[in-house]
matplotlib code that plots the C-alpha trace (Angstrom):
import matplotlib.pyplot as plt

x = [18.7, 15.6, 14.2, 10.4, 7.8, 5.3, 1.9, 0.9, -2.6, -3.0, 0.6, 0.4, -1.2, 0.6, 1.7, 1.8, 4.6, 6.8, 6.1, 7.0, 10.2, 11.1, 10.4, 12.5, 15.3, 15.3, 15.7, 12.1, 10.2, 6.9, 3.7, 1.9, -1.8, -2.3, -5.4, -3.6, -0.3, 0.1, 0.0, 2.3, 5.1, 5.8, 6.9, 8.6, 11.6, 13.2, 12.0, 8.4, 5.9, 2.8, -0.7, -3.3, -6.7, -8.8, -10.1, -13.2, -11.2, -10.7, -8.9, -6.2, -5.8, -5.5, -2.7, -1.0, -1.0, 0.5, 4.0, 3.8, 4.6, 2.9, 0.3, 0.0, -3.6, -3.6, -6.2, -9.4, -11.9, -10.9, -12.1, -14.4, -17.5, -19.1, -22.4, -23.3, -22.7, -22.7, -19.5, -17.5, -18.9, -18.5, -14.8, -13.6, -15.6, -16.9, -13.9, -11.5, -13.2, -12.8, -9.1, -8.6, -10.4, -8.1, -5.1, -6.1, -6.9, -3.5, -1.7, -0.5, 0.9, 0.7, -1.4, -1.1, -4.5, -4.2, -7.2, -7.3, -6.9, -9.9, -12.2, -10.7, -12.1, -12.6, -11.7, -12.6, -10.0, -7.7, -5.1, -6.5, -4.9, -5.9, -8.3, -10.3, -14.1, -15.7, -18.8, -19.9, -21.0, -18.7, -18.4, -17.9, -18.8, -15.1, -14.5, -17.6, -16.5, -13.0, -14.5, -16.6, -13.5, -11.6, -14.4, -13.8, -10.1, -10.8, -13.1, -10.6, -7.5, -6.1, -3.0, -2.9, -3.1, -2.3, -3.9, -2.5, -4.3, -2.4, -4.1, -2.2, -3.2, -3.1, -0.3, 2.3, 5.6, 7.3, 5.3, 2.2, 0.4, -3.0, -6.1, -4.4, -1.5, -3.6, -1.5, 1.7, -0.1, -1.2, 2.3, 3.9, 1.4, 2.0, 5.8, 5.6, 3.2, 0.1, -2.0, -3.6, -6.6, -7.5, -10.6, -12.6, -10.4, -7.5, -7.0, -8.3, -5.7, -4.9, -2.2, 0.2, 2.2, 5.3, 4.9, 8.3, 7.5, 4.3, 5.9, 8.6, 5.9, 4.0, 7.1, 7.7, 4.1, 4.6, 7.6, 6.4, 2.7, 0.2, -2.6, -6.0, -4.4, -4.4, -1.5, -1.7, 1.0, 0.9, 3.2, 2.9, -0.2, -0.5, -3.1, -3.9, -2.4, 0.8, 1.2, 1.8, 3.7, 6.2, 6.7, 7.3, 9.9, 12.0, 12.5, 12.2, 9.0, 5.5, 2.5, -0.8, -3.5, -7.2, -9.8, -12.8, -15.9, -17.0, -20.5, -19.2, -17.2, -20.2, -22.4, -19.6, -19.4, -23.1, -22.8, -19.9, -21.8, -24.8, -22.6, -20.9, -24.2, -25.2, -21.9, -21.0, -17.7, -16.1, -16.5, -13.3, -14.9, -18.3, -20.3, -19.4, -15.7, -16.0, -17.5, -14.3, -12.5, -14.6, -13.1, -9.7, -8.0, -4.8, -3.3, -0.8, 1.7, 3.0, 1.8, 3.5, 6.7, 6.9, 5.8, 7.1, 9.9, 8.0, 9.8, 8.5, 10.6, 11.0, 8.5, 11.2, 13.3, 10.3, 9.6, 13.2, 12.9, 9.7, 11.4, 14.3, 12.1, 9.9, 12.8, 10.8, 12.1, 11.6]
y = [-31.3, -30.9, -27.4, -27.4, -24.7, -25.4, -23.8, -23.6, -22.6, -21.6, -20.5, -18.2, -20.7, -22.7, -25.5, -23.3, -21.0, -23.9, -25.7, -22.7, -22.2, -25.9, -25.9, -22.8, -24.3, -27.3, -24.9, -24.8, -21.8, -21.3, -19.7, -18.8, -18.1, -15.6, -13.8, -10.4, -8.6, -8.4, -12.1, -12.6, -10.8, -14.1, -15.9, -13.2, -14.6, -14.2, -17.6, -17.0, -15.3, -14.1, -14.1, -12.3, -14.0, -16.8, -20.1, -18.6, -16.5, -18.8, -16.1, -15.7, -19.4, -20.0, -17.4, -18.8, -22.3, -21.5, -22.7, -25.0, -28.7, -29.6, -28.2, -28.4, -27.6, -26.5, -23.7, -24.5, -23.2, -24.9, -22.7, -24.1, -22.3, -20.2, -18.4, -20.2, -24.0, -24.3, -22.2, -25.3, -27.1, -24.1, -23.7, -27.2, -29.1, -26.9, -24.6, -27.5, -29.3, -26.2, -26.1, -29.7, -29.0, -26.1, -28.2, -31.0, -28.6, -26.9, -30.2, -30.5, -33.9, -34.2, -32.6, -33.0, -32.5, -31.7, -33.3, -34.1, -37.2, -36.0, -37.7, -41.1, -42.4, -42.2, -45.7, -47.6, -50.4, -50.3, -48.0, -46.3, -46.5, -45.3, -48.3, -47.6, -48.0, -45.1, -46.3, -43.0, -39.7, -36.7, -34.4, -31.2, -29.6, -29.3, -33.0, -33.9, -31.4, -32.8, -36.3, -35.1, -33.5, -36.8, -38.5, -35.9, -36.6, -40.2, -39.2, -36.7, -38.8, -40.2, -41.3, -37.7, -36.0, -37.9, -36.5, -37.7, -37.2, -36.5, -36.5, -34.6, -35.1, -32.6, -30.2, -28.7, -27.0, -23.7, -21.3, -19.1, -19.3, -19.3, -21.5, -24.3, -24.3, -24.6, -27.5, -25.5, -22.5, -24.8, -26.4, -23.0, -21.9, -25.1, -24.9, -21.3, -22.2, -20.6, -23.7, -26.0, -27.7, -31.0, -31.6, -34.3, -36.8, -36.1, -39.8, -39.9, -40.5, -38.1, -38.2, -35.2, -34.4, -32.2, -29.6, -30.2, -33.9, -33.1, -30.7, -33.3, -35.9, -33.8, -33.3, -37.1, -37.7, -35.5, -37.5, -41.1, -41.0, -43.1, -41.1, -41.5, -42.9, -41.2, -41.1, -40.3, -37.8, -38.1, -38.4, -39.7, -41.3, -39.6, -39.2, -35.5, -35.6, -37.2, -34.5, -32.1, -34.4, -35.4, -31.7, -30.9, -33.7, -32.0, -28.9, -30.7, -28.9, -30.2, -28.2, -29.3, -30.1, -29.8, -31.9, -30.0, -32.2, -32.4, -31.4, -28.1, -27.6, -28.3, -25.8, -23.2, -23.9, -23.4, -20.0, -19.1, -20.1, -18.1, -15.0, -15.4, -15.4, -12.2, -10.4, -11.7, -13.2, -16.7, -18.9, -20.4, -23.8, -25.3, -28.1, -30.5, -29.9, -30.5, -33.9, -34.9, -34.9, -37.8, -40.2, -41.8, -41.0, -43.2, -43.3, -45.4, -43.8, -47.2, -46.6, -43.3, -44.7, -47.6, -46.0, -42.5, -42.7, -40.6, -40.1, -39.0, -36.6, -37.8, -35.7, -34.6, -33.2, -31.4, -29.8, -28.6, -27.0, -25.2, -23.8, -22.6, -21.2, -19.1, -18.3, -19.4, -18.2, -21.2]
z = [47.8, 45.5, 45.9, 45.9, 45.5, 48.3, 49.1, 52.8, 53.9, 57.6, 57.4, 60.5, 62.9, 65.6, 63.3, 60.2, 61.4, 62.5, 59.2, 57.0, 58.9, 58.6, 54.9, 54.3, 56.4, 54.0, 51.0, 49.8, 48.4, 50.2, 48.9, 52.2, 52.5, 55.3, 56.6, 57.3, 56.7, 60.5, 60.9, 58.0, 59.8, 61.7, 58.6, 56.5, 54.7, 51.2, 50.3, 51.5, 49.2, 51.1, 49.6, 51.7, 51.7, 53.1, 51.9, 50.5, 48.1, 45.1, 43.1, 45.7, 46.2, 42.4, 42.3, 45.3, 44.0, 40.6, 40.2, 43.2, 43.3, 46.6, 49.0, 52.8, 53.8, 57.5, 57.4, 59.3, 61.8, 65.0, 67.8, 70.4, 69.3, 66.5, 66.6, 63.4, 63.7, 59.9, 59.8, 60.7, 57.7, 55.4, 56.1, 57.0, 54.4, 51.5, 51.3, 51.7, 48.9, 46.7, 47.5, 46.5, 43.2, 42.5, 43.4, 41.1, 38.2, 38.7, 38.4, 42.0, 42.6, 46.4, 49.1, 52.9, 54.6, 58.3, 60.1, 63.9, 66.0, 67.9, 65.5, 66.4, 69.7, 72.6, 73.7, 76.8, 76.6, 73.6, 72.1, 69.1, 65.7, 62.2, 61.7, 64.8, 64.1, 65.9, 67.8, 69.4, 67.9, 67.7, 70.6, 68.6, 65.3, 64.6, 64.8, 62.7, 60.0, 59.9, 59.5, 56.5, 55.0, 55.3, 53.3, 50.6, 50.6, 49.8, 46.9, 45.5, 46.0, 42.7, 40.9, 39.5, 42.9, 46.0, 49.1, 52.4, 55.8, 59.0, 62.4, 65.1, 68.7, 71.5, 70.6, 73.0, 72.4, 71.4, 69.4, 69.6, 73.0, 71.3, 71.7, 69.7, 72.3, 75.4, 76.8, 76.7, 78.4, 81.2, 81.5, 81.8, 84.5, 86.4, 86.2, 87.5, 90.3, 88.8, 87.9, 90.5, 88.8, 87.3, 85.2, 86.9, 88.8, 86.3, 85.6, 82.0, 79.3, 76.5, 73.8, 73.7, 70.5, 70.5, 67.7, 66.2, 65.9, 64.1, 61.7, 60.8, 60.5, 58.0, 55.9, 56.0, 55.0, 52.0, 51.0, 51.9, 52.8, 50.8, 49.1, 50.8, 54.0, 57.4, 59.8, 63.5, 64.4, 68.2, 71.2, 74.7, 76.3, 79.7, 82.4, 82.9, 86.3, 85.0, 82.4, 85.2, 87.5, 84.8, 83.9, 87.5, 87.8, 85.2, 87.4, 90.7, 91.8, 92.4, 93.1, 94.6, 92.2, 93.0, 91.1, 89.7, 89.3, 85.7, 86.7, 87.9, 84.8, 82.7, 84.6, 84.2, 80.5, 80.0, 81.8, 79.5, 76.5, 77.6, 78.2, 74.9, 73.0, 74.8, 74.6, 71.2, 72.4, 72.3, 75.4, 76.9, 76.8, 75.8, 77.3, 74.5, 75.0, 78.7, 78.1, 76.2, 79.6, 80.8, 78.3, 77.4, 74.1, 74.0, 70.5, 68.6, 66.2, 64.9, 61.4, 61.1, 62.7, 60.4, 57.1, 57.5, 60.0, 62.5, 65.9, 69.2, 71.4, 75.0, 77.1, 79.5, 76.7, 75.2, 78.6, 78.8, 75.3, 76.4, 79.5, 77.3, 74.5, 76.9, 79.2, 82.2, 85.6, 87.9]

ax = plt.figure().add_subplot(projection="3d")
ax.plot(x, y, z, "-o")
ax.set_aspect("equal")
plt.show()
C-alpha cells in the first residue's frame, strides 16, 4: 500500500466526511480544509490535519497543500439561493481557478474536481452520458457556475497536473441530513409514514447515486481517470414515484402519495423567495429548482464503469443500509 498525502477541500460536507474517512481507512494522510473547528469535529483522526479557512483564503490553502501529492476539490456554494447571484461565480469559478493555480504551482500531480451531473441534460428521449450536447439553458446559477468551472479545468489540465472531473447525480445514503442529502431525508420520512407528496405527477425520471459508490468512484478517478475528462458518478434511473415505492417494498410498507401540481409548487416557491428576501433567510426551494421536476434526467455511468471500475450498489441494499445507519423504527 502506497501512503499518500492528500488535500481535501469541503472536507466536512456530505461527501467530504465520507471521503476523508475512506481515505484514512486506506492508510492515507489527509490535509482537510474546514470552515470551522466545530465542523472539523466530524473528521478528527490522527491521520487528519485540519486547516481552518475557506476557498478565498489563499494563505491557508497554500499551507494546506504543502507536502501533498493529490487534491480532491469538493468545496463549493451549492445552496438553492444566495442574495447575491454573483456569489456562485465567485466561489465556484474564481476561487476554484485560484485553487487550481496554487495546486499547479505547488507541483500537485493529480486533482479531482467535483462538479455536478445537473449540468448534463435534461433529456427528452435518450439516456445522458458525458458527451451529451446540452441544448437548453441552465436552470440554476449553481449549474452554470459548475459548467464554467469545468471549462477552466480543461484549460488548466496538463501533463504536469492532471485535473479529472467527476459529476455525481442526486445523492442519497448515510451521513449528514443536510440540504445536500434531501433525498435521504425524504426517504426516511416516507419509510416512517411522514411523507405523502409527489412533485407534479411523479413520473419524471431522476438518477440517484449512493454516497458510498460516489466516494469510491472519486478514489478510482484519482487513480485511473484521464485528465480533462468528466465521469458521471451516478446510480439508478428511477421515476420519482418509484423511488418511494421501491423503498417501501424493502420494508413491506406502502403509503399513499399525493401529486402536487407544479404550478402550485412554483407559486409556493415564489412566496418562499419573497419571504427570504424580507427575512434574510434561505428559501427551501426556488422557482428555478421547481422547474427541474418537470424534466427527465436519466444518466449512464458506462464510462466510469468501464474506465474506472465504478460499481452501483443495488437500491434495495442501499435502503437497508440507510435503515440500519439511522436506526429507523419501522
